[in-house]
VMD Tcl script that builds the backbone (N, CA, C; Angstrom):
set m [mol new atoms 318]
animate dup $m
set s [atomselect $m all]
$s set {name element resname resid chain x y z} {
  {N N MET 1 A 49.991 29.576 5.215}
  {CA C MET 1 A 48.821 29.332 4.411}
  {C C MET 1 A 48.974 27.952 3.773}
  {N N MET 2 A 47.848 27.231 3.693}
  {CA C MET 2 A 47.849 25.890 3.154}
  {C C MET 2 A 47.425 25.935 1.683}
  {N N ASN 3 A 48.193 25.251 0.848}
  {CA C ASN 3 A 47.784 25.194 -0.552}
  {C C ASN 3 A 46.959 23.933 -0.790}
  {N N SER 4 A 46.363 23.824 -1.972}
  {CA C SER 4 A 45.454 22.717 -2.252}
  {C C SER 4 A 46.159 21.368 -2.249}
  {N N GLU 5 A 47.463 21.344 -2.504}
  {CA C GLU 5 A 48.191 20.074 -2.484}
  {C C GLU 5 A 48.344 19.553 -1.063}
  {N N ASP 6 A 48.401 20.485 -0.080}
  {CA C ASP 6 A 48.565 20.077 1.310}
  {C C ASP 6 A 47.241 19.647 1.947}
  {N N ALA 7 A 46.146 20.133 1.421}
  {CA C ALA 7 A 44.840 19.834 2.006}
  {C C ALA 7 A 44.421 18.419 1.633}
  {N N THR 8 A 44.085 17.634 2.632}
  {CA C THR 8 A 43.589 16.282 2.380}
  {C C THR 8 A 42.307 16.086 3.167}
  {N N ALA 9 A 41.463 15.246 2.656}
  {CA C ALA 9 A 40.217 14.936 3.358}
  {C C ALA 9 A 40.532 14.044 4.545}
  {N N ARG 10 A 39.775 14.227 5.589}
  {CA C ARG 10 A 39.935 13.366 6.756}
  {C C ARG 10 A 39.353 12.003 6.458}
  {N N GLU 11 A 40.047 10.989 6.895}
  {CA C GLU 11 A 39.554 9.636 6.717}
  {C C GLU 11 A 38.764 9.230 7.949}
  {N N ALA 12 A 37.800 8.355 7.756}
  {CA C ALA 12 A 37.007 7.862 8.873}
  {C C ALA 12 A 37.926 7.131 9.852}
  {N N VAL 13 A 37.638 7.295 11.112}
  {CA C VAL 13 A 38.429 6.666 12.158}
  {C C VAL 13 A 37.619 5.540 12.774}
  {N N SER 14 A 38.206 4.392 12.871}
  {CA C SER 14 A 37.557 3.260 13.494}
  {C C SER 14 A 37.794 3.331 14.998}
  {N N ILE 15 A 36.714 3.193 15.767}
  {CA C ILE 15 A 36.827 3.239 17.219}
  {C C ILE 15 A 36.727 1.810 17.732}
  {N N PRO 16 A 37.809 1.299 18.326}
  {CA C PRO 16 A 37.752 -0.071 18.837}
  {C C PRO 16 A 36.816 -0.147 20.036}
  {N N VAL 17 A 36.006 -1.170 20.092}
  {CA C VAL 17 A 35.082 -1.352 21.207}
  {C C VAL 17 A 35.599 -2.483 22.072}
  {N N VAL 18 A 35.809 -2.167 23.331}
  {CA C VAL 18 A 36.292 -3.154 24.284}
  {C C VAL 18 A 35.084 -3.918 24.802}
  {N N ALA 19 A 35.163 -5.227 24.718}
  {CA C ALA 19 A 34.061 -6.050 25.195}
  {C C ALA 19 A 33.880 -5.842 26.685}
  {N N GLY 20 A 32.676 -5.724 27.079}
  {CA C GLY 20 A 32.348 -5.556 28.491}
  {C C GLY 20 A 30.999 -6.178 28.738}
  {N N PRO 21 A 30.433 -5.889 29.880}
  {CA C PRO 21 A 29.114 -6.439 30.147}
  {C C PRO 21 A 28.099 -5.840 29.175}
  {N N PRO 22 A 27.071 -6.588 28.851}
  {CA C PRO 22 A 26.056 -6.045 27.942}
  {C C PRO 22 A 25.381 -4.847 28.595}
  {N N PRO 23 A 24.933 -3.887 27.786}
  {CA C PRO 23 A 24.281 -2.714 28.361}
  {C C PRO 23 A 22.967 -3.110 29.049}
  {N N SER 24 A 22.658 -2.399 30.093}
  {CA C SER 24 A 21.414 -2.670 30.812}
  {C C SER 24 A 20.222 -2.212 29.975}
  {N N PRO 25 A 19.060 -2.794 30.215}
  {CA C PRO 25 A 17.863 -2.339 29.502}
  {C C PRO 25 A 17.588 -0.847 29.726}
  {N N GLU 26 A 17.870 -0.358 30.934}
  {CA C GLU 26 A 17.663 1.049 31.244}
  {C C GLU 26 A 18.583 1.938 30.416}
  {N N ALA 27 A 19.832 1.502 30.236}
  {CA C ALA 27 A 20.787 2.262 29.429}
  {C C ALA 27 A 20.325 2.317 27.986}
  {N N MET 28 A 19.860 1.189 27.466}
  {CA C MET 28 A 19.392 1.147 26.087}
  {C C MET 28 A 18.160 2.026 25.892}
  {N N GLU 29 A 17.272 2.070 26.869}
  {CA C GLU 29 A 16.081 2.908 26.770}
  {C C GLU 29 A 16.432 4.392 26.827}
  {N N PHE 30 A 17.457 4.745 27.591}
  {CA C PHE 30 A 17.917 6.131 27.618}
  {C C PHE 30 A 18.434 6.546 26.243}
  {N N VAL 31 A 19.262 5.707 25.645}
  {CA C VAL 31 A 19.804 6.001 24.313}
  {C C VAL 31 A 18.662 6.069 23.297}
  {N N ARG 32 A 17.727 5.145 23.390}
  {CA C ARG 32 A 16.578 5.129 22.476}
  {C C ARG 32 A 15.746 6.409 22.617}
  {N N PHE 33 A 15.532 6.853 23.839}
  {CA C PHE 33 A 14.797 8.093 24.103}
  {C C PHE 33 A 15.489 9.275 23.413}
  {N N CYS 34 A 16.798 9.353 23.573}
  {CA C CYS 34 A 17.560 10.452 22.973}
  {C C CYS 34 A 17.533 10.383 21.445}
  {N N TYR 35 A 17.640 9.177 20.916}
  {CA C TYR 35 A 17.606 9.012 19.456}
  {C C TYR 35 A 16.250 9.414 18.900}
  {N N ARG 36 A 15.197 8.972 19.549}
  {CA C ARG 36 A 13.851 9.301 19.060}
  {C C ARG 36 A 13.565 10.796 19.145}
  {N N ARG 37 A 14.112 11.450 20.158}
  {CA C ARG 37 A 13.910 12.906 20.291}
  {C C ARG 37 A 14.623 13.685 19.202}
  {N N SER 38 A 15.819 13.236 18.871}
  {CA C SER 38 A 16.667 14.029 17.981}
  {C C SER 38 A 16.736 13.505 16.550}
  {N N GLY 39 A 16.687 12.184 16.393}
  {CA C GLY 39 A 16.809 11.590 15.070}
  {C C GLY 39 A 18.214 11.653 14.495}
  {N N VAL 40 A 19.191 11.984 15.319}
  {CA C VAL 40 A 20.575 12.083 14.841}
  {C C VAL 40 A 21.365 10.859 15.278}
  {N N THR 41 A 22.496 10.634 14.631}
  {CA C THR 41 A 23.358 9.503 14.960}
  {C C THR 41 A 24.657 10.011 15.578}
  {N N TRP 42 A 25.535 9.090 15.899}
  {CA C TRP 42 A 26.838 9.402 16.498}
  {C C TRP 42 A 27.637 10.255 15.542}
  {N N PRO 43 A 28.316 11.290 15.938}
  {CA C PRO 43 A 28.551 11.774 17.290}
  {C C PRO 43 A 27.519 12.795 17.782}
  {N N ASP 44 A 26.604 13.228 16.920}
  {CA C ASP 44 A 25.606 14.208 17.359}
  {C C ASP 44 A 24.696 13.652 18.445}
  {N N LEU 45 A 24.462 12.352 18.412}
  {CA C LEU 45 A 23.638 11.733 19.446}
  {C C LEU 45 A 24.313 11.847 20.810}
  {N N TYR 46 A 25.630 11.830 20.825}
  {CA C TYR 46 A 26.366 12.030 22.083}
  {C C TYR 46 A 26.008 13.384 22.682}
  {N N ASP 47 A 25.965 14.419 21.855}
  {CA C ASP 47 A 25.601 15.755 22.340}
  {C C ASP 47 A 24.181 15.764 22.903}
  {N N GLU 48 A 23.266 15.101 22.218}
  {CA C GLU 48 A 21.878 15.012 22.686}
  {C C GLU 48 A 21.799 14.293 24.029}
  {N N MET 49 A 22.573 13.215 24.177}
  {CA C MET 49 A 22.566 12.469 25.434}
  {C C MET 49 A 23.140 13.312 26.573}
  {N N CYS 50 A 24.192 14.062 26.292}
  {CA C CYS 50 A 24.770 14.944 27.309}
  {C C CYS 50 A 23.763 15.999 27.753}
  {N N ALA 51 A 23.092 16.601 26.780}
  {CA C ALA 51 A 22.100 17.640 27.101}
  {C C ALA 51 A 20.941 17.041 27.895}
  {N N THR 52 A 20.505 15.853 27.514}
  {CA C THR 52 A 19.414 15.185 28.220}
  {C C THR 52 A 19.806 14.877 29.655}
  {N N ALA 53 A 21.026 14.403 29.856}
  {CA C ALA 53 A 21.513 14.110 31.202}
  {C C ALA 53 A 21.658 15.392 32.023}
  {N N ALA 54 A 22.174 16.437 31.412}
  {CA C ALA 54 A 22.378 17.698 32.129}
  {C C ALA 54 A 21.051 18.294 32.608}
  {N N ARG 55 A 20.012 18.123 31.799}
  {CA C ARG 55 A 18.688 18.673 32.144}
  {C C ARG 55 A 17.832 17.696 32.947}
  {N N GLY 56 A 18.247 16.437 33.004}
  {CA C GLY 56 A 17.438 15.423 33.681}
  {C C GLY 56 A 16.136 15.167 32.946}
  {N N THR 57 A 16.154 15.322 31.633}
  {CA C THR 57 A 14.947 15.204 30.814}
  {C C THR 57 A 14.387 13.785 30.797}
  {N N TYR 58 A 15.231 12.799 30.903}
  {CA C TYR 58 A 14.782 11.406 30.877}
  {C C TYR 58 A 14.501 10.931 32.303}
  {N N HIS 59 A 13.246 10.903 32.682}
  {CA C HIS 59 A 12.796 10.441 34.002}
  {C C HIS 59 A 13.533 11.128 35.160}
  {N N GLY 60 A 14.011 12.339 34.953}
  {CA C GLY 60 A 14.710 13.068 36.004}
  {C C GLY 60 A 16.121 12.580 36.285}
  {N N LEU 61 A 16.637 11.685 35.425}
  {CA C LEU 61 A 17.970 11.112 35.661}
  {C C LEU 61 A 19.062 12.045 35.156}
  {N N ASP 62 A 20.039 12.298 36.017}
  {CA C ASP 62 A 21.186 13.122 35.634}
  {C C ASP 62 A 22.391 12.212 35.392}
  {N N TYR 63 A 23.576 12.834 35.200}
  {CA C TYR 63 A 24.787 12.060 34.907}
  {C C TYR 63 A 25.036 10.964 35.941}
  {N N GLU 64 A 24.938 11.330 37.205}
  {CA C GLU 64 A 25.240 10.379 38.277}
  {C C GLU 64 A 24.242 9.225 38.295}
  {N N ALA 65 A 22.967 9.540 38.148}
  {CA C ALA 65 A 21.946 8.491 38.145}
  {C C ALA 65 A 22.097 7.588 36.923}
  {N N LEU 66 A 22.408 8.165 35.776}
  {CA C LEU 66 A 22.598 7.363 34.564}
  {C C LEU 66 A 23.796 6.433 34.692}
  {N N ALA 67 A 24.801 6.849 35.433}
  {CA C ALA 67 A 25.992 6.017 35.631}
  {C C ALA 67 A 25.629 4.706 36.332}
  {N N THR 68 A 24.604 4.733 37.173}
  {CA C THR 68 A 24.199 3.491 37.854}
  {C C THR 68 A 23.605 2.482 36.885}
  {N N PHE 69 A 23.176 2.958 35.712}
  {CA C PHE 69 A 22.631 2.065 34.679}
  {C C PHE 69 A 23.664 1.744 33.598}
  {N N GLY 70 A 24.884 2.246 33.754}
  {CA C GLY 70 A 25.938 1.926 32.798}
  {C C GLY 70 A 26.163 2.970 31.725}
  {N N ILE 71 A 25.590 4.161 31.882}
  {CA C ILE 71 A 25.825 5.249 30.936}
  {C C ILE 71 A 26.897 6.157 31.522}
  {N N SER 72 A 28.043 6.180 30.871}
  {CA C SER 72 A 29.144 7.040 31.291}
  {C C SER 72 A 29.581 7.881 30.104}
  {N N PHE 73 A 29.826 9.145 30.371}
  {CA C PHE 73 A 30.255 10.065 29.317}
  {C C PHE 73 A 31.763 10.307 29.346}
  {N N ALA 74 A 32.485 9.490 30.105}
  {CA C ALA 74 A 33.940 9.609 30.203}
  {C C ALA 74 A 34.587 9.203 28.883}
  {N N LEU 75 A 35.706 9.802 28.578}
  {CA C LEU 75 A 36.419 9.483 27.333}
  {C C LEU 75 A 36.747 8.001 27.226}
  {N N THR 76 A 37.099 7.398 28.334}
  {CA C THR 76 A 37.462 5.979 28.309}
  {C C THR 76 A 36.269 5.081 27.980}
  {N N GLU 77 A 35.063 5.581 28.171}
  {CA C GLU 77 A 33.852 4.810 27.890}
  {C C GLU 77 A 33.245 5.135 26.528}
  {N N MET 78 A 33.875 6.049 25.797}
  {CA C MET 78 A 33.344 6.508 24.515}
  {C C MET 78 A 33.111 5.367 23.516}
  {N N PRO 79 A 34.039 4.433 23.342}
  {CA C PRO 79 A 33.788 3.335 22.395}
  {C C PRO 79 A 32.578 2.492 22.780}
  {N N ARG 80 A 32.417 2.224 24.048}
  {CA C ARG 80 A 31.275 1.434 24.516}
  {C C ARG 80 A 29.967 2.186 24.273}
  {N N LEU 81 A 29.959 3.483 24.558}
  {CA C LEU 81 A 28.769 4.305 24.351}
  {C C LEU 81 A 28.444 4.416 22.857}
  {N N ALA 82 A 29.474 4.554 22.035}
  {CA C ALA 82 A 29.266 4.620 20.584}
  {C C ALA 82 A 28.660 3.322 20.072}
  {N N ALA 83 A 29.127 2.187 20.567}
  {CA C ALA 83 A 28.584 0.897 20.152}
  {C C ALA 83 A 27.133 0.752 20.594}
  {N N MET 84 A 26.840 1.222 21.794}
  {CA C MET 84 A 25.475 1.163 22.301}
  {C C MET 84 A 24.542 2.012 21.433}
  {N N THR 85 A 24.988 3.200 21.074}
  {CA C THR 85 A 24.151 4.073 20.237}
  {C C THR 85 A 23.969 3.467 18.852}
  {N N GLN 86 A 25.002 2.850 18.307}
  {CA C GLN 86 A 24.874 2.233 16.986}
  {C C GLN 86 A 23.864 1.094 17.013}
  {N N ARG 87 A 23.888 0.333 18.084}
  {CA C ARG 87 A 22.925 -0.770 18.222}
  {C C ARG 87 A 21.491 -0.234 18.234}
  {N N VAL 88 A 21.262 0.836 19.000}
  {CA C VAL 88 A 19.927 1.433 19.069}
  {C C VAL 88 A 19.506 1.972 17.708}
  {N N VAL 89 A 20.400 2.688 17.043}
  {CA C VAL 89 A 20.086 3.248 15.723}
  {C C VAL 89 A 19.746 2.124 14.746}
  {N N ASP 90 A 20.527 1.056 14.739}
  {CA C ASP 90 A 20.260 -0.076 13.848}
  {C C ASP 90 A 18.894 -0.701 14.146}
  {N N GLU 91 A 18.586 -0.891 15.423}
  {CA C GLU 91 A 17.306 -1.478 15.809}
  {C C GLU 91 A 16.144 -0.577 15.404}
  {N N GLU 92 A 16.287 0.716 15.641}
  {CA C GLU 92 A 15.220 1.661 15.311}
  {C C GLU 92 A 14.988 1.732 13.802}
  {N N ARG 93 A 16.058 1.741 13.046}
  {CA C ARG 93 A 15.926 1.801 11.592}
  {C C ARG 93 A 15.306 0.517 11.037}
  {N N ALA 94 A 15.591 -0.612 11.663}
  {CA C ALA 94 A 15.051 -1.888 11.201}
  {C C ALA 94 A 13.540 -1.987 11.438}
  {N N THR 95 A 13.035 -1.251 12.410}
  {CA C THR 95 A 11.612 -1.328 12.722}
  {C C THR 95 A 10.786 -0.269 12.000}
  {N N ARG 96 A 11.436 0.625 11.291}
  {CA C ARG 96 A 10.694 1.653 10.559}
  {C C ARG 96 A 9.896 1.048 9.429}
  {N N VAL 97 A 8.725 1.595 9.242}
  {CA C VAL 97 A 7.876 1.191 8.119}
  {C C VAL 97 A 8.198 2.131 6.960}
  {N N PRO 98 A 8.494 1.571 5.791}
  {CA C PRO 98 A 8.815 2.442 4.658}
  {C C PRO 98 A 7.610 3.317 4.301}
  {N N VAL 99 A 7.904 4.526 3.940}
  {CA C VAL 99 A 6.870 5.480 3.553}
  {C C VAL 99 A 6.807 5.524 2.041}
  {N N LEU 100 A 5.637 5.298 1.520}
  {CA C LEU 100 A 5.448 5.383 0.072}
  {C C LEU 100 A 4.991 6.790 -0.269}
  {N N ARG 101 A 5.670 7.396 -1.188}
  {CA C ARG 101 A 5.291 8.740 -1.619}
  {C C ARG 101 A 4.586 8.634 -2.965}
  {N N VAL 102 A 3.410 9.179 -2.989}
  {CA C VAL 102 A 2.604 9.123 -4.212}
  {C C VAL 102 A 2.462 10.542 -4.745}
  {N N ALA 103 A 2.782 10.696 -6.014}
  {CA C ALA 103 A 2.645 11.996 -6.644}
  {C C ALA 103 A 1.170 12.222 -6.969}
  {N N LEU 104 A 0.684 13.362 -6.568}
  {CA C LEU 104 A -0.707 13.695 -6.853}
  {C C LEU 104 A -0.816 14.313 -8.227}
  {N N ALA 105 A -1.749 13.829 -8.990}
  {CA C ALA 105 A -1.976 14.393 -10.327}
  {C C ALA 105 A -2.738 15.694 -10.184}
  {N N GLY 106 A -2.359 16.632 -10.978}
  {CA C GLY 106 A -3.175 17.827 -10.925}
  {C C GLY 106 A -2.435 19.030 -11.125}
}
mol reanalyze $m
mol bondsrecalc $m
mol representation Tube
mol addrep $m
């Protein structure tokens, strides 16, 4: 049994991104499609992308077809995929129009 002195919070882990070729426009659109459908960020977006690929929801493209556009779900490609998703999330958030909430009197 673990006591409270032994329990520590997990610290955030930095994932190093290995420089490679820039992602293809098709790869970025796939990630954008998944982000817009789910509204979640990494690592939950990874799950959404896997489900989308498994079902062929994005233009009928499955894992193999997505690989031709540079989307790989292999562990060795995880840092690159995480960086790609972060770029999409940043771009999408930058284009959002702020919503003003007005309290109704009454």
